[in-house]
C-alpha positions in Angstrom: 126.1 48.9 61.4 126.2 50.5 64.8 129.1 50.8 67.2 128.6 49.6 70.7 129.3 52.2 73.4 132.5 50.4 74.3 133.7 50.5 70.7 132.7 54.2 70.4 134.6 55.0 73.6 137.7 53.2 72.4 137.6 54.9 69.0 137.3 58.3 70.6 140.2 57.5 72.9 142.4 56.5 69.9 141.3 59.6 67.9 142.1 61.8 70.9 145.6 60.3 70.8 145.9 61.2 67.1 144.3 64.6 67.6 146.7 65.3 70.4 149.7 64.6 68.1 148.1 66.8 65.4 147.5 69.6 67.9 151.1 69.5 69.0 152.3 69.8 65.4 149.9 72.7 64.7 151.0 74.5 67.8 154.6 74.2 66.9 153.9 75.3 63.3 151.8 78.4 64.2 153.2 79.5 67.5 149.7 79.3 69.0 148.4 76.8 71.5 146.0 74.6 69.5 143.6 72.1 71.1 141.6 69.5 69.2 138.6 67.8 70.7 136.8 64.7 69.6 133.3 65.0 71.1 131.5 62.4 69.0 132.1 59.5 66.6 129.4 57.8 64.5 129.2 55.2 61.7 126.9 55.7 58.7 126.1 53.5 55.7 127.7 55.1 52.7 124.3 55.9 51.1 123.3 57.9 54.2 126.5 59.9 54.5 125.4 62.9 52.4 122.3 63.3 54.4 124.2 63.0 57.7 126.6 65.7 56.6 123.9 68.0 55.2 122.5 68.2 58.7 125.7 69.8 60.1 127.4 71.5 57.1 126.4 74.3 54.7 126.5 73.3 51.0 129.8 75.1 50.1 132.6 73.2 51.8 136.4 73.0 51.8 137.7 69.5 52.0 141.2 68.0 52.2 141.1 64.4 50.8 143.7 61.7 51.2 143.5 58.1 50.0 145.2 55.6 52.3 146.1 52.0 51.6 147.4 48.9 53.3 145.6 46.2 55.4 143.1 48.9 56.2 142.4 51.2 53.3 139.9 53.8 52.2 139.5 57.6 51.9 139.9 60.2 54.6 138.6 63.8 54.4 138.7 66.8 56.7 135.6 68.9 55.8 134.7 72.4 56.9 132.2 74.8 55.6 133.6 78.0 53.9 133.0 80.2 57.0 134.7 77.8 59.3 137.6 77.3 56.8 138.2 81.1 56.6 137.9 81.5 60.4 140.4 78.6 61.0 142.9 80.2 58.5 142.5 83.6 60.3 143.1 82.1 63.7 146.1 80.0 62.7 147.9 82.8 60.8 146.6 86.0 62.6 145.9 87.4 59.2 142.6 89.4 58.8 139.7 87.5 57.2 139.4 87.7 53.5 136.3 87.6 51.3 135.3 84.5 49.6 136.4 82.6 47.6 139.3 81.4 49.8 142.6 82.8 48.5 145.8 80.8 47.8 147.2 81.4 51.3 144.0 80.0 52.9 144.2 77.0 50.6 147.8 76.3 51.5 147.0 76.6 55.3 143.9 74.3 55.0 145.8 71.7 53.0 148.6 71.6 55.6 146.1 71.4 58.5 144.3 68.5 56.8 147.6 66.8 56.0 148.7 67.0 59.6 145.4 65.9 61.1 144.7 63.0 58.7 148.2 61.6 58.9 148.1 61.8 62.7 144.8 59.9 63.0 145.5 57.3 60.3 149.1 56.9 61.6 147.6 56.1 65.1 145.3 53.5 63.5 148.3 52.0 61.7 150.3 51.9 65.0 147.6 49.9 66.9 147.1 47.6 63.9 150.9 47.2 63.8 150.8 47.7 60.0 152.2 50.2 57.6 149.6 52.6 56.1 150.5 54.5 53.0 149.1 57.9 52.1 148.4 59.8 48.9 149.3 63.5 48.5 146.5 65.5 50.2 144.2 67.3 47.7 142.1 70.4 48.6 138.7 70.8 47.0 136.4 73.8 47.2 133.0 72.6 46.0 129.5 71.8 47.1 129.0 69.0 49.6 127.0 67.1 47.0 129.9 67.2 44.5 132.5 66.2 47.1 130.4 63.1 48.0 129.7 62.3 44.3 133.4 62.5 43.4 134.3 60.4 46.5 132.0 57.5 45.5 132.3 57.4 41.7 133.6 53.9 40.7 134.3 53.1 44.4 131.8 50.2 44.9 133.9 48.6 47.7 133.3 51.5 50.1 130.4 50.7 52.4 130.7 52.7 55.7 131.8 56.1 56.8 133.2 56.9 60.2 132.2 60.6 61.0 134.2 62.4 63.7 132.9 65.7 64.9 136.0 67.7 65.8 136.6 71.1 67.3 139.7 73.2 66.9 140.2 75.5 69.9 142.7 78.3 69.8 142.9 81.9 71.0 139.6 81.7 72.9 137.7 80.6 69.7 136.5 77.3 68.4 136.0 76.1 64.8 134.1 73.0 64.1 135.1 70.5 61.4 134.4 66.9 60.4 136.8 64.1 59.8 135.2 61.5 57.5 136.9 58.1 57.1 135.3 55.9 54.4 136.0 52.2 54.6 135.1 48.9 53.1 133.3 46.3 55.2 136.5 44.3 55.6 138.6 47.4 56.6 136.0 48.5 59.1 135.9 45.0 60.6 139.7 44.9 60.9 139.8 48.3 62.5 137.1 47.4 65.1 138.8 44.1 65.9 142.1 45.9 66.3 140.6 48.5 68.6 139.1 45.8 70.8 142.5 43.9 70.9 144.2 47.2 71.8 141.8 47.7 74.7 142.6 44.2 76.0 146.4 44.8 75.7 146.0 48.1 77.5 143.9 46.5 80.2 140.9 48.8 79.4 138.4 46.0 78.6 
């Protein structure tokens, strides 16, 4: 399935709304001005997701994973490679970088960042759908990309597509790249796309 340019533009605009809310929360939390940019959104069949992510991430990654449920349900992950995860923690806390593996403080910071970002984006989707979306407790994993993908898909036959959002955290004259991955069933993706199109009409954008 490929998104039309209009659908991509609408999704980017919605994600920018969610990222704006997340950036505001992170700025208040850290005392630093945080900007989050959404330069690109793409949809991949689930069996091509690992290959798509291997092209942009190193094998060792930190991921924050949340399951969400409701009329639109699935899995959402914030994924960064280890270097980016350590750099993001350093920028947000002003603490010096630490050698790998990531320490408890870094894990706590990354879990909170993922929690804020995922809830802001999924909450924005819930608002335009005018439905309640429930979230699981966020879970941080430090593993290979292959294992993260494997654990995501085991016994999850209903998941068919992944929305991959290339996101950049900008703060203190530095930028850290991460990836937001939203895995959906065919029905959930269809509902989301239709809701985005209806939102555009309501807002007079289409």
